[in-house]
Rosetta silent file (secondary structure, phi, psi, omega in degrees, C-alpha in Angstrom):
SEQUENCE: MPVSAELRCANFEERRDKAMALFAEKGFGQVSMRELAAHVGLTAGSLYHHFPSKQDLLFDLIEELYEELLATLEQGRRALALGKPALACLIAAHWQLHTERPLQFRLAERDFCCLSEVQQARLNTLRQRYESGLLRLVAPRAQASAQVLEATGHVLANLLNQLPGVLQGRGLSEVQGVELMEGLVVGGMERVLG
SCORE:     score description
SCORE:     0.000 S_00000001
   1 L     0.000  128.372 -177.918   -2.104  -98.049   92.965 S_00000001
   2 L   -68.279  149.161  178.492   -2.242 -100.986   90.475 S_00000001
   3 L   -82.879  132.176 -178.333   -5.059 -101.146   87.924 S_00000001
   4 L   -69.522  156.907  178.215   -7.377 -104.088   88.533 S_00000001
   5 H   -61.826  -36.345  179.611   -7.807 -106.834   85.928 S_00000001
   6 H   -63.288  -42.178  179.143  -11.501 -105.933   85.720 S_00000001
   7 H   -67.926  -40.603  177.251  -10.678 -102.312   84.873 S_00000001
   8 H   -61.165  -42.306  179.584   -8.074 -103.394   82.294 S_00000001
   9 H   -64.366  -42.853  178.558  -10.653 -105.675   80.697 S_00000001
  10 H   -63.510  -41.107  177.540  -13.250 -102.879   80.652 S_00000001
  11 H   -63.532  -41.663  178.540  -10.710 -100.517   79.062 S_00000001
  12 H   -61.045  -47.679 -179.670   -9.854 -103.131   76.437 S_00000001
  13 H   -62.788  -40.489  178.533  -13.536 -103.669   75.583 S_00000001
  14 H   -63.433  -43.708  178.777  -14.152  -99.927   75.424 S_00000001
  15 H   -65.294  -40.415  178.067  -11.188  -99.440   73.080 S_00000001
  16 H   -61.411  -44.354  178.707  -12.311 -102.364   70.974 S_00000001
  17 H   -63.913  -39.320  177.455  -15.808 -100.874   70.694 S_00000001
  18 H   -64.791  -41.408  178.274  -14.359  -97.486   69.710 S_00000001
  19 H   -62.882  -43.391  179.309  -12.213  -99.152   67.046 S_00000001
  20 H   -60.643  -42.953  179.480  -15.250 -101.029   65.734 S_00000001
  21 H   -63.155  -40.299  178.719  -17.255  -97.802   65.521 S_00000001
  22 H   -66.356  -44.284  177.357  -14.448  -96.093   63.605 S_00000001
  23 H   -60.218  -43.426 -178.126  -14.131  -99.010   61.163 S_00000001
  24 H   -66.258  -38.240 -178.129  -17.893  -99.054   60.659 S_00000001
  25 H   -71.651  -47.684 -171.592  -18.070  -95.292   60.103 S_00000001
  26 H  -100.447  -21.890 -172.282  -15.108  -94.836   57.771 S_00000001
  27 L    96.309  136.101 -175.330  -14.436  -98.305   56.399 S_00000001
  28 H   -53.639  -47.242 -176.212  -11.556 -100.518   57.472 S_00000001
  29 H   -67.536  -17.269 -177.533   -9.318  -99.562   54.564 S_00000001
  30 H   -93.447   -1.735 -176.949   -9.750  -95.846   55.219 S_00000001
  31 L  -104.947  120.964  176.931   -8.497  -95.985   58.824 S_00000001
  32 L   -84.286  161.555  177.170   -4.753  -95.643   59.427 S_00000001
  33 H   -61.623  -38.621  179.667   -3.035  -97.134   62.464 S_00000001
  34 H   -63.986  -44.372  178.723   -2.205  -93.634   63.685 S_00000001
  35 H   -65.408  -41.199  178.672   -5.853  -92.543   63.403 S_00000001
  36 H   -61.391  -45.356  179.746   -7.020  -95.756   65.080 S_00000001
  37 H   -59.647  -46.891 -179.855   -4.592  -95.239   67.976 S_00000001
  38 H   -62.964  -39.596 -176.888   -5.747  -91.656   68.515 S_00000001
  39 H   -66.055  -35.421 -178.565   -9.401  -92.684   68.318 S_00000001
  40 H   -93.633    0.859  175.190   -9.048  -95.367   70.997 S_00000001
  41 L    82.960   32.214  178.249   -6.878  -93.206   73.246 S_00000001
  42 L  -126.933  162.332  169.495   -3.514  -94.911   72.790 S_00000001
  43 L   -79.663  159.791 -179.419   -0.201  -93.984   71.250 S_00000001
  44 H   -58.179  -40.250 -179.973    0.582  -95.724   67.977 S_00000001
  45 H   -65.061  -41.944 -178.279    3.299  -97.770   69.692 S_00000001
  46 H   -77.213  -16.559  176.573    1.096  -98.975   72.537 S_00000001
  47 H   -59.085  -39.501 -178.803   -1.712  -99.871   70.121 S_00000001
  48 H   -67.011  -23.306  175.996    0.348 -102.874   69.018 S_00000001
  49 H   -68.247  -36.229 -178.252    0.503 -104.031   72.631 S_00000001
  50 H   -87.070  -38.829 -176.778   -3.312 -104.245   72.683 S_00000001
  51 L  -132.351  116.100 -177.817   -3.957 -105.278   69.073 S_00000001
  52 L   -53.785  -37.135  176.541   -1.270 -107.122   67.055 S_00000001
  53 L  -159.629  163.789  176.822   -2.525 -105.466   63.856 S_00000001
  54 H   -60.931  -40.703 -179.577   -5.488 -103.612   62.486 S_00000001
  55 H   -65.786  -39.721  177.547   -6.360 -106.688   60.450 S_00000001
  56 H   -64.259  -36.739  177.340   -6.228 -108.942   63.529 S_00000001
  57 H   -64.828  -45.446  177.631   -8.625 -106.622   65.311 S_00000001
  58 H   -60.114  -44.972  178.215  -11.074 -106.746   62.396 S_00000001
  59 H   -58.355  -45.743 -179.877  -10.796 -110.523   62.307 S_00000001
  60 H   -58.759  -42.535 -179.223  -11.461 -110.716   66.050 S_00000001
  61 H   -65.995  -41.710 -179.434  -14.590 -108.575   65.702 S_00000001
  62 H   -74.587  -39.579  178.003  -16.004 -110.635   62.837 S_00000001
  63 H   -60.707  -41.342  178.051  -15.030 -113.966   64.395 S_00000001
  64 H   -58.893  -40.243  178.218  -16.831 -112.959   67.581 S_00000001
  65 H   -62.396  -45.406  179.706  -19.984 -112.308   65.541 S_00000001
  66 H   -65.112  -34.373  175.608  -19.817 -115.770   63.941 S_00000001
  67 H   -65.556  -38.022  176.060  -19.340 -117.369   67.339 S_00000001
  68 H   -66.684  -39.369  177.340  -22.449 -115.538   68.531 S_00000001
  69 H   -63.427  -41.105  175.870  -24.323 -116.716   65.432 S_00000001
  70 H   -62.517  -34.572  178.119  -23.281 -120.290   66.176 S_00000001
  71 H   -66.333  -28.103  177.502  -24.588 -119.793   69.729 S_00000001
  72 H   -63.726  -27.987  179.293  -28.025 -118.921   68.307 S_00000001
  73 H   -63.897  -35.790  177.728  -28.172 -122.491   67.013 S_00000001
  74 H   -63.659  -37.011  176.468  -28.066 -123.750   70.588 S_00000001
  75 H   -62.550  -40.124  176.786  -31.116 -121.603   71.327 S_00000001
  76 H   -64.194  -40.073  178.107  -32.864 -123.290   68.393 S_00000001
  77 H   -64.331  -40.689  178.065  -31.913 -126.730   69.715 S_00000001
  78 H   -63.936  -40.162  178.217  -33.293 -125.864   73.153 S_00000001
  79 H   -60.945  -45.629  178.892  -36.554 -124.699   71.568 S_00000001
  80 H   -60.721  -41.472  179.943  -36.866 -128.013   69.698 S_00000001
  81 H   -62.201  -27.675  178.354  -36.155 -129.942   72.898 S_00000001
  82 L   -91.584    5.645  178.813  -39.063 -128.081   74.497 S_00000001
  83 L    80.490   15.912  179.465  -41.343 -128.916   71.578 S_00000001
  84 L  -101.018  155.662  177.197  -41.281 -125.400   70.160 S_00000001
  85 L   -69.136  135.551 -178.312  -40.466 -124.499   66.558 S_00000001
  86 H   -69.184  -36.620 -173.378  -36.806 -123.676   66.084 S_00000001
  87 H   -59.686  -46.540 -179.233  -37.393 -121.067   63.376 S_00000001
  88 H   -60.410  -40.880  178.783  -39.318 -118.628   65.567 S_00000001
  89 H   -65.757  -43.022 -179.662  -36.634 -118.883   68.241 S_00000001
  90 H   -64.935  -40.931  178.983  -33.841 -118.409   65.697 S_00000001
  91 H   -63.002  -45.952  178.997  -35.519 -115.380   64.159 S_00000001
  92 H   -62.416  -39.960  179.639  -35.968 -113.756   67.571 S_00000001
  93 H   -65.402  -39.682  178.696  -32.341 -114.548   68.472 S_00000001
  94 H   -68.622  -38.962  177.463  -31.086 -112.994   65.231 S_00000001
  95 H   -59.699  -47.158 -179.210  -33.228 -109.899   65.768 S_00000001
  96 H   -63.148  -44.407 -179.640  -31.770 -109.502   69.251 S_00000001
  97 H   -62.783  -39.334  178.958  -28.206 -110.095   68.058 S_00000001
  98 H   -67.196  -35.401  177.173  -28.637 -107.504   65.319 S_00000001
  99 H   -64.570  -39.879 -177.278  -29.974 -105.041   67.897 S_00000001
 100 H   -80.418  -29.056 -170.435  -26.927 -105.634   70.106 S_00000001
 101 L  -134.171   47.780 -176.625  -24.246 -105.819   67.393 S_00000001
 102 H   -62.118  -33.601 -178.495  -25.243 -103.842   64.291 S_00000001
 103 H   -69.029  -35.841  178.762  -21.705 -102.599   63.683 S_00000001
 104 H   -67.322  -37.159  175.610  -20.260 -106.108   63.649 S_00000001
 105 H   -62.071  -42.309  179.639  -22.809 -107.171   61.035 S_00000001
 106 H   -62.699  -45.204  179.440  -21.788 -104.173   58.919 S_00000001
 107 H   -63.667  -42.844 -179.058  -18.093 -105.013   59.241 S_00000001
 108 H   -61.769  -37.891 -179.264  -18.669 -108.689   58.446 S_00000001
 109 H   -75.683  -46.528 -170.047  -20.568 -107.769   55.308 S_00000001
 110 H   -89.405  -37.392 -169.048  -18.446 -104.892   54.053 S_00000001
 111 L  -110.244    8.428  177.089  -14.885 -105.485   55.235 S_00000001
 112 H   -52.681  -39.050 -176.547  -14.497 -109.271   55.071 S_00000001
 113 H   -66.664  -14.232  179.967  -12.417 -108.809   51.905 S_00000001
 114 H   -82.361   -6.165 -178.684   -9.806 -106.835   53.888 S_00000001
 115 L   -85.625  161.004  177.268   -8.776 -109.935   55.828 S_00000001
 116 L   -69.179  164.941  178.413   -5.957 -112.301   54.898 S_00000001
 117 H   -60.766  -39.480  179.241   -6.737 -115.509   53.034 S_00000001
 118 H   -63.515  -45.110  179.085   -6.102 -117.514   56.214 S_00000001
 119 H   -64.585  -43.159  178.256   -8.504 -115.324   58.206 S_00000001
 120 H   -61.347  -41.456  179.416  -11.125 -115.495   55.458 S_00000001
 121 H   -62.588  -42.287  178.483  -10.803 -119.287   55.347 S_00000001
 122 H   -61.738  -44.637  179.962  -11.318 -119.518   59.127 S_00000001
 123 H   -68.698  -35.447  176.806  -14.421 -117.322   58.952 S_00000001
 124 H   -64.169  -36.990  176.396  -15.744 -119.257   55.949 S_00000001
 125 H   -62.898  -45.594  177.550  -15.422 -122.460   57.986 S_00000001
 126 H   -62.164  -43.134 -179.069  -17.415 -120.885   60.830 S_00000001
 127 H   -63.317  -41.963  179.307  -19.994 -119.561   58.383 S_00000001
 128 H   -64.365  -40.435  175.616  -20.435 -122.972   56.742 S_00000001
 129 H   -60.095  -43.986  179.947  -20.919 -124.625   60.164 S_00000001
 130 H   -63.881  -47.789 -177.471  -23.472 -121.969   61.006 S_00000001
 131 H   -64.364  -43.818  180.000  -25.338 -122.264   57.689 S_00000001
 132 H   -68.900  -36.175  176.421  -25.508 -126.067   57.744 S_00000001
 133 H   -65.023  -40.252  176.820  -26.572 -126.016   61.413 S_00000001
 134 H   -58.831  -49.763 -176.707  -29.309 -123.515   60.625 S_00000001
 135 H   -63.826  -40.422  178.141  -30.677 -125.657   57.822 S_00000001
 136 H   -62.699  -34.538  178.688  -30.615 -128.835   59.947 S_00000001
 137 H   -74.565  -41.375 -173.568  -32.656 -127.055   62.621 S_00000001
 138 H   -82.888  -36.212 -177.467  -35.158 -125.414   60.303 S_00000001
 139 L  -136.562   68.985 -173.594  -35.565 -128.193   57.729 S_00000001
 140 L   -65.310  -22.905 -178.051  -34.221 -131.425   59.256 S_00000001
 141 L  -107.456   19.366 -177.135  -35.947 -133.659   56.714 S_00000001
 142 L   -58.088  131.926  179.557  -35.140 -131.604   53.634 S_00000001
 143 L  -116.089   92.573  178.374  -34.842 -133.776   50.531 S_00000001
 144 L  -151.819  170.064  178.862  -32.798 -131.937   47.931 S_00000001
 145 L   -65.888  158.456  178.988  -29.402 -132.191   46.309 S_00000001
 146 H   -57.516  -38.048 -179.345  -26.365 -131.210   48.364 S_00000001
 147 H   -65.053  -43.005  178.845  -25.919 -128.166   46.130 S_00000001
 148 H   -66.915  -41.995  179.330  -29.502 -126.981   46.693 S_00000001
 149 H   -63.502  -42.374  179.274  -29.254 -127.570   50.443 S_00000001
 150 H   -63.481  -43.526  178.717  -25.978 -125.647   50.664 S_00000001
 151 H   -64.819  -39.440  179.708  -27.435 -122.750   48.678 S_00000001
 152 H   -64.514  -43.443  177.130  -30.585 -122.777   50.811 S_00000001
 153 H   -60.895  -39.257  179.489  -28.550 -122.630   54.026 S_00000001
 154 H   -65.546  -45.817  179.688  -26.576 -119.708   52.617 S_00000001
 155 H   -65.866  -42.867  178.787  -29.704 -117.779   51.619 S_00000001
 156 H   -59.044  -45.275  178.989  -31.396 -118.541   54.943 S_00000001
 157 H   -61.780  -43.085  179.195  -28.365 -117.253   56.854 S_00000001
 158 H   -62.779  -41.464  177.701  -28.285 -114.089   54.753 S_00000001
 159 H   -61.594  -47.831 -178.029  -31.978 -113.454   55.362 S_00000001
 160 H   -66.254  -28.504 -177.452  -31.634 -113.923   59.109 S_00000001
 161 H   -89.636  -20.993 -176.934  -28.531 -111.737   59.226 S_00000001
 162 H  -108.757  -32.527 -177.889  -29.709 -108.884   57.016 S_00000001
 163 H   -59.665  -40.301  179.416  -33.468 -108.605   57.447 S_00000001
 164 H   -56.378  -43.252  179.654  -33.340 -107.356   61.054 S_00000001
 165 H   -63.944  -41.501  178.681  -31.225 -104.362   60.025 S_00000001
 166 H   -64.288  -47.414 -176.168  -33.484 -103.580   57.070 S_00000001
 167 H   -71.799  -37.053  176.207  -36.669 -103.888   59.096 S_00000001
 168 H   -64.179  -35.315  177.823  -35.320 -102.007   62.110 S_00000001
 169 H   -68.622  -18.076  177.919  -34.347  -99.232   59.703 S_00000001
 170 L   -94.304    4.193  175.672  -37.974  -99.079   58.557 S_00000001
 171 L    82.212   13.915  179.199  -39.184  -98.454   62.094 S_00000001
 172 L   -75.101  143.802  174.767  -40.831 -101.825   62.658 S_00000001
 173 L   -71.345  167.795  178.412  -41.166 -103.010   66.221 S_00000001
 174 H   -59.700  -44.306 -179.436  -39.541 -106.262   67.225 S_00000001
 175 H   -61.032  -47.222  179.432  -42.895 -108.058   67.173 S_00000001
 176 H   -63.014  -45.512 -178.105  -43.737 -106.732   63.692 S_00000001
 177 H   -64.298  -44.352 -179.479  -40.266 -107.443   62.358 S_00000001
 178 H   -64.729  -41.564  178.233  -40.056 -110.966   63.754 S_00000001
 179 H   -63.558  -44.008  178.672  -43.521 -111.817   62.371 S_00000001
 180 H   -63.722  -44.072  178.588  -42.632 -110.452   58.934 S_00000001
 181 H   -60.286  -43.851 -178.794  -39.309 -112.296   58.929 S_00000001
 182 H   -61.865  -42.605  178.564  -40.998 -115.538   59.904 S_00000001
 183 H   -63.032  -43.545  179.944  -43.525 -115.192   57.085 S_00000001
 184 H   -65.097  -45.397 -176.821  -40.831 -114.433   54.521 S_00000001
 185 H   -69.550  -45.776 -179.692  -38.533 -117.224   55.630 S_00000001
 186 H   -62.125  -44.284  179.202  -41.247 -119.888   56.012 S_00000001
 187 H   -59.467  -45.252  179.590  -42.710 -118.978   52.619 S_00000001
 188 H   -66.318  -40.664 -178.970  -39.344 -119.191   50.937 S_00000001
 189 H   -66.209  -39.762 -179.653  -38.382 -122.437   52.635 S_00000001
 190 H   -62.548  -40.764 -178.742  -41.683 -124.112   51.668 S_00000001
 191 H   -67.374  -40.396 -175.396  -41.180 -123.229   48.008 S_00000001
 192 H   -79.225  -44.891 -171.707  -37.593 -124.440   47.908 S_00000001
 193 H  -103.854   -3.493  177.232  -37.732 -127.528   50.108 S_00000001
 194 L    74.199    0.000    0.000  -41.365 -128.529   49.710 S_00000001
């Protein structure tokens, strides 16, 4: 009996998640192709059928995270269209994304350097789009030099991407964490951008 496309897709996602967990636990550079194949339930030869290379798999996992981060900007735009503050919506979206994808955040932070220059350049382009989009939503009338604005977008993105993990690790509830994040981010933005 042939395997359905839905089952093949579910198997692929399950294997991908297992690979991500192994990378997160041991570190990308510490995982051999043979170990990765055994961990995801494939032979070493068939692993290449599913994943062109270990590096391509890592890139795919991190790229997916940046695409999700870019999608949070749309949530901020919708909030603005409804007359709500974008920052509160963005903070809640980042908290939720961190809850759903903590391993991808860890890989993006720790193993980015293991990617090729081309892959790093692609992810840097996505990150810059994300950071500039964040800043335009949160501080659309910011009056500062291009260098200060770029640095502010970078710091803002780092806060939104790292604080949820730190605060969740301290046992804060979502409500407590989101409120604390909002206070920290708003305070910092006011000082920098006036």
